[in-house]
C-alpha positions as CSV (number, residue, x, y, z in Angstrom):
1,M,20.9,117.4,88.8
2,P,21.7,113.9,87.7
3,I,24.9,112.7,86.0
4,W,24.9,111.5,82.4
5,S,24.6,107.8,83.5
6,D,21.4,108.6,85.5
7,I,19.9,110.3,82.5
8,L,20.8,107.5,80.2
9,R,19.2,105.0,82.6
10,Q,16.0,107.1,82.6
11,L,16.0,107.1,78.8
12,N,16.4,103.4,78.7
13,E,13.5,103.0,81.1
14,T,11.1,105.2,79.1
15,V,9.6,104.4,75.7
16,A,7.9,106.7,73.3
17,P,4.9,105.6,71.2
18,N,7.3,104.8,68.3
19,G,9.3,102.4,70.6
20,A,12.4,104.6,70.9
21,P,13.6,106.2,74.2
22,D,11.2,109.0,75.2
23,F,13.8,111.9,74.9
24,E,11.1,114.5,74.9
25,S,9.6,113.6,78.3
26,V,13.0,113.3,79.9
27,R,14.1,116.6,78.4
28,R,11.0,118.4,79.5
29,K,11.4,116.9,83.1
30,Y,14.8,118.5,83.5
31,L,13.9,121.8,81.8
32,A,11.0,122.1,84.2
33,A,13.4,121.3,87.1
34,L,15.8,123.9,86.0
35,Q,13.1,126.5,85.7
36,Q,11.8,125.7,89.2
37,H,15.3,125.8,90.6
38,T,16.2,129.1,89.1
39,G,12.8,130.7,89.1
40,R,13.6,132.0,85.6
41,N,12.4,131.1,82.1
42,V,14.4,128.5,80.3
43,V,14.9,128.6,76.5
44,L,16.4,125.6,74.8
45,Y,18.0,126.0,71.4
46,A,18.8,122.8,69.7
47,S,19.7,121.6,66.3
48,G,20.6,118.3,64.6
49,W,24.0,119.5,63.3
50,L,25.7,116.5,64.9
51,Q,23.5,114.1,62.8
52,K,24.4,115.6,59.4
53,E,27.7,117.0,58.1
54,A,27.4,120.7,57.4
55,P,29.9,123.5,56.9
56,P,30.8,125.3,60.1
57,A,29.1,128.5,58.8
58,L,25.8,126.6,58.9
59,T,26.2,125.3,62.5
60,S,26.7,128.7,64.1
61,I,24.2,131.1,65.6
62,N,24.4,134.4,63.7
63,D,22.4,137.5,63.0
64,E,20.0,135.6,60.8
65,D,18.7,133.8,63.8
66,I,17.5,137.0,65.6
67,H,13.8,136.7,64.5
68,A,13.6,133.1,65.7
69,F,15.0,134.0,69.1
70,M,12.7,137.0,69.3
71,E,9.7,134.7,68.5
72,V,10.5,132.2,71.3
73,T,11.4,134.8,73.9
74,S,8.5,137.2,73.2
75,G,6.5,137.7,76.4
76,L,9.0,136.0,78.8
């Protein structure tokens, strides 16, 4: 796996249709590499909590998230 500076370089070399770095293609590339390396399913859970201020209780995973996790892991 690359170090952060390698990933940053890749992001700077890719461009999405909106002109921004193509985060999605780089993210998918490394998720696929991780799945191939481990031979297991990979689930990515992400949020934008660093982009907006929110109380700590709203930035935690809790029991209310169970249905969303069941949805994305069903059939794996």
